[in-house]
C-alpha positions in Angstrom: -162.6 -155.6 -88.1 -162.4 -152.7 -85.9 -161.7 -149.4 -87.6 -160.8 -147.7 -84.2 -157.2 -145.9 -84.4 -155.2 -147.7 -81.7 -153.4 -144.7 -81.0 -156.6 -142.8 -80.2 -158.3 -141.8 -76.9 -160.6 -144.9 -77.1 -157.9 -146.7 -74.8 -159.2 -144.5 -71.9 -162.6 -146.1 -72.1 -163.6 -148.8 -69.6 -162.6 -152.0 -70.6 -160.1 -150.8 -73.4 -157.0 -152.7 -74.0 -153.9 -150.8 -72.5 -151.4 -149.1 -74.8 -148.1 -150.9 -74.4 -145.8 -148.7 -72.3 -148.3 -146.4 -71.3 -148.8 -145.0 -67.6 -152.5 -144.2 -66.9 -153.4 -140.7 -66.0 -153.7 -139.5 -62.4 -157.7 -139.9 -61.5 -159.3 -136.9 -59.8 -158.8 -137.1 -56.1 -155.6 -139.7 -56.3 -152.1 -138.3 -55.5 -150.1 -141.0 -57.8 -151.0 -142.5 -61.1 -152.2 -146.0 -60.6 -149.6 -149.0 -61.4 -149.5 -149.7 -64.9 -151.2 -152.8 -66.4 -148.6 -153.2 -68.8 -144.7 -154.0 -68.8 -143.0 -150.3 -69.2 -140.8 -151.9 -71.7 -143.1 -151.9 -74.4 -143.9 -154.6 -76.9 -140.5 -153.7 -78.8 -138.6 -155.2 -75.9 -139.0 -158.8 -77.4 -137.3 -157.5 -80.3 -134.3 -157.0 -78.0 -132.2 -160.2 -78.5 -129.1 -159.2 -76.8 -129.7 -157.1 -73.8 -126.9 -155.5 -71.8 -129.2 -154.7 -69.1 -132.5 -155.7 -67.9 -134.3 -154.1 -65.1 -137.6 -155.2 -63.6 -139.5 -153.0 -60.9 -136.4 -151.2 -60.2 -136.9 -148.8 -57.6 -134.6 -146.0 -55.6 -135.2 -144.3 -52.5 -133.1 -141.8 -50.4 -133.8 -142.8 -46.5 -137.4 -142.8 -46.4 -138.2 -140.8 -49.5 -139.1 -142.7 -52.8 -136.8 -141.2 -55.7 -138.0 -143.4 -58.7 -140.2 -146.4 -58.8 -140.8 -149.4 -60.9 -138.5 -149.2 -63.8 -138.6 -152.0 -66.0 -136.8 -152.0 -69.5 -134.0 -153.8 -71.6 -131.2 -152.0 -72.9 -129.8 -153.3 -75.9 -126.2 -154.3 -76.6 -124.2 -151.9 -79.0 -126.6 -149.2 -79.3 -127.1 -145.8 -77.9 -130.1 -145.8 -75.4 -131.3 -142.3 -74.4 -133.2 -141.3 -70.9 -135.2 -138.1 -71.3 -137.4 -136.3 -69.2 -138.0 -133.0 -67.0 -135.6 -132.4 -64.0 -136.1 -134.4 -60.8 -137.7 -137.5 -62.7 -135.0 -140.1 -62.0 -133.1 -140.3 -65.2 -129.6 -140.0 -63.7 -130.7 -142.0 -60.6 -131.5 -145.2 -63.0 -128.3 -144.4 -64.7 -126.4 -144.8 -61.8 -128.0 -148.2 -60.8 -126.4 -149.5 -64.0 -122.7 -149.1 -62.4 -123.8 -149.2 -58.5 -122.6 -145.6 -58.1 -125.6 -145.1 -55.6 -123.8 -147.5 -53.6 -121.7 -144.6 -52.6 -124.6 -142.5 -51.2 -124.9 -143.8 -47.7 -128.9 -143.2 -47.8 -129.6 -144.7 -51.0 -131.4 -148.1 -51.2 -132.0 -149.8 -54.6 -134.7 -152.3 -54.9 -136.0 -154.6 -57.8 -133.8 -156.4 -60.1 -131.0 -155.0 -62.4 -129.2 -157.8 -64.5 -126.1 -157.3 -66.4 -125.7 -159.9 -69.2 -127.8 -162.0 -67.4 -126.0 -161.6 -64.0 -127.6 -160.0 -61.0 -125.6 -156.7 -60.6 -126.5 -156.6 -56.7 -126.0 -160.0 -56.1 -123.8 -160.5 -53.0 -120.8 -162.1 -54.6 -120.4 -159.0 -57.2 -117.5 -156.8 -56.7 -118.6 -153.4 -57.5 -115.2 -152.3 -58.5 -115.2 -154.7 -61.1 -118.4 -153.8 -62.2 -117.1 -150.0 -62.7 -114.2 -151.5 -64.5 -116.6 -153.0 -67.0 -119.3 -150.2 -67.0 -117.7 -146.7 -67.2 -119.1 -143.2 -66.4 -118.7 -139.8 -67.8 -120.5 -137.1 -65.7 -122.3 -133.6 -66.6 -119.1 -131.7 -66.3 -115.6 -132.7 -67.4 -113.8 -133.8 -64.2 -110.1 -134.3 -65.2 -107.6 -135.3 -62.3 -104.8 -132.5 -61.6 -102.5 -134.5 -63.4 -100.9 -134.7 -67.0 -103.0 -135.7 -69.9 -101.2 -139.1 -69.9 -101.5 -139.9 -66.2 -105.3 -139.1 -66.3 -105.6 -141.7 -68.8 -103.1 -144.3 -67.2 -104.7 -143.8 -63.7 -107.5 -146.6 -64.0 -105.4 -149.1 -65.8 -102.6 -148.6 -63.1 -105.2 -149.1 -60.4 -106.7 -152.0 -61.6 -103.4 -153.4 -62.3 -103.8 -154.1 -66.1 -101.1 -155.5 -68.1 -99.3 -154.3 -71.1 -97.6 -151.2 -72.3 -99.2 -148.1 -70.6 -97.8 -146.1 -73.3 -100.1 -148.4 -75.7 -103.1 -148.3 -73.6 -102.9 -144.5 -72.9 -102.6 -144.0 -77.0 -105.2 -146.5 -77.9 -107.7 -144.6 -75.5 -107.0 -141.3 -76.9 -107.5 -142.6 -80.3 -110.7 -144.3 -79.5 -112.0 -140.7 -78.0 -110.8 -138.8 -81.1 -108.2 -137.0 -79.3 -104.6 -138.2 -79.9 -103.9 -136.0 -82.8 -105.0 -132.9 -80.5 -102.6 -133.8 -77.5 -100.2 -136.4 -78.8 -97.2 -133.7 -78.6 -98.2 -132.6 -75.1 -99.2 -135.6 -73.2 -97.0 -134.2 -70.2 -98.9 -131.0 -70.0 -101.7 -130.6 -67.2 -105.2 -131.7 -68.3 -106.4 -128.4 -66.9 -104.9 -126.5 -69.7 -107.3 -128.1 -72.2 -110.3 -126.7 -73.8 -113.8 -127.9 -72.1 -114.5 -130.1 -75.1 -111.1 -131.8 -75.0 -111.5 -132.1 -71.2 -114.9 -133.9 -71.8 -113.5 -136.3 -74.6 -110.3 -137.0 -72.1 -112.8 -138.2 -69.5 -114.4 -140.3 -72.1 -110.5 -141.5 -73.2 -110.1 -142.1 -69.3 -113.4 -144.3 -69.2 -112.2 -146.1 -72.4 -108.8 -147.0 -70.9 -110.2 -149.7 -68.8 -111.7 -151.2 -71.7 -115.5 -151.4 -70.9 -118.1 -152.9 -72.2 -120.6 -150.1 -71.4 -120.2 -146.5 -71.3 -122.6 -144.4 -69.3 -123.0 -140.6 -69.9 -125.1 -138.5 -67.8 -125.5 -135.1 -69.7 -122.0 -135.2 -71.2 -122.7 -132.2 -73.6 -124.5 -129.8 -71.0 -121.6 -127.6 -70.7 -120.1 -127.5 -73.9 -120.5 -125.4 -77.2 -122.3 -126.6 -80.1 -119.0 -127.6 -81.7 -117.7 -129.4 -79.0 -121.3 -131.4 -78.7 -121.1 -132.1 -82.4 -117.6 -133.9 -82.0 -118.8 -135.9 -78.7 -122.3 -137.0 -80.6 -120.1 -138.1 -83.6 -117.8 -140.0 -81.4 -120.9 -141.5 -79.9 -121.7 -142.9 -83.3 -118.2 -144.4 -83.6 -118.1 -145.9 -80.0 -121.3 -147.7 -80.5 -119.8 -150.3 -82.7 -117.8 -151.6 -79.7 -119.3 -150.2 -76.6 -123.1 -150.1 -75.6 -124.0 -146.5 -74.5 -126.7 -145.2 -72.1 -127.1 -141.4 -72.2 -129.1 -139.2 -70.0 -130.0 -135.6 -71.7 -132.4 -132.8 -71.5 -131.6 -132.0 -75.4 -134.4 -133.5 -77.3 -132.8 -132.6 -80.6 -129.5 -134.7 -79.4 -131.7 -137.4 -78.2 -133.3 -137.8 -81.6 -129.9 -137.3 -83.3 -127.5 -140.0 -81.5 -130.0 -142.7 -80.0 -131.5 -145.9 -81.1 -134.0 -146.4 -78.2 -135.6 -143.7 -76.1 -136.9 -143.8 -72.4 -139.0 -141.1 -71.2 -139.6 -140.3 -67.9 -141.7 -138.2 -65.8 -142.4 -136.6 -62.2 -145.4 -138.0 -60.5 -146.4 -135.2 -58.0 -147.8 -136.2 -54.8 -149.8 -135.1 -52.0 -147.1 -132.4 -51.4 -144.1 -130.5 -53.0 -141.6 -132.9 -51.3 -143.5 -136.2 -52.7 -141.9 -136.4 -56.3 -141.2 -139.8 -57.6 -140.0 -140.4 -61.0 -141.5 -142.9 -63.2 -141.0 -144.5 -66.6 -143.7 -143.4 -68.9 -142.8 -145.0 -72.3 -139.7 -146.8 -73.9 -139.1 -147.7 -77.5 -137.3 -147.1 -80.8 -136.4 -143.4 -81.1 -138.3 -142.5 -84.2 -141.2 -143.7 -82.6 -141.1 -141.9 -79.5 -140.5 -138.6 -81.3 -143.0 -139.2 -84.2 -145.9 -141.5 -82.8 -145.6 -141.9 -79.2 -148.1 -144.0 -77.5 -148.8 -141.5 -74.3 -150.0 -138.2 -74.7 -147.5 -137.0 -72.0 -144.8 -138.2 -74.2 -146.0 -136.2 -77.2 -146.4 -133.2 -75.1 -142.7 -133.4 -74.1 -141.2 -133.9 -77.0 -143.0 -131.3 -78.7 -142.1 -128.8 -76.2 -145.3 -128.3 -74.4 -143.7 -128.8 -70.9 -140.4 -129.8 -69.3 
């Protein structure tokens, strides 16, 4: 039996087995890292019995420029999955693939596979509007409509022709976003009169009003104070009982606090400053990513040595 530590640098030796989830380092004289010889998703992907998303060799380009390449992973249902990594590594770009938001960018091209509950999300017969009904999104900065609190929540259900009492739909969404008690007596007030934290929870409630299956969150707390951030994080823990959540965050502590699984992305610098390609380095259970990562770059990033 070998007494070599499987997490040691012995995997860099010729002929040594690759570390699952690891992207090899860039050899001298080459502009890009070689294509990994193992699946990005890591061996623990086999334990995901009910994935909400599966991607294989997912790449996104803007015009002729490749932005992020060959992302393969499985996102579990009813859990919180965090995307971390330095700016420009493709986290938000991949997140937008999950509800086809990149369709709204004329120069964007999506290659590879994205399956949602086994269905090809980019199939010719798929209605992107219906996709966004089932897969909601909350952006970095609160973006309430210049309408009343009530009308902000009711907007989506009305556009989609949802049946039932609109008062009940609005109340349910606000309750799920832990906002009802704060605003129940001022539903007719303009949403711009709310605090930043309340506005972000309003945007979450607006996304929940269409009863989505998945909630995508692109740095939802980056513009908020610590108290508001704490409330959003508590809310995410409550929501994952009924909604699958994927969050992009630059906050390492937040990823460690809220997520069940973490994917670490990095920028692969090409031969010029413009040739920046995002790649998935490692993906796995959050506690392993932060305490026993397979790739040294993951360890350096989560420990604050770069990024």
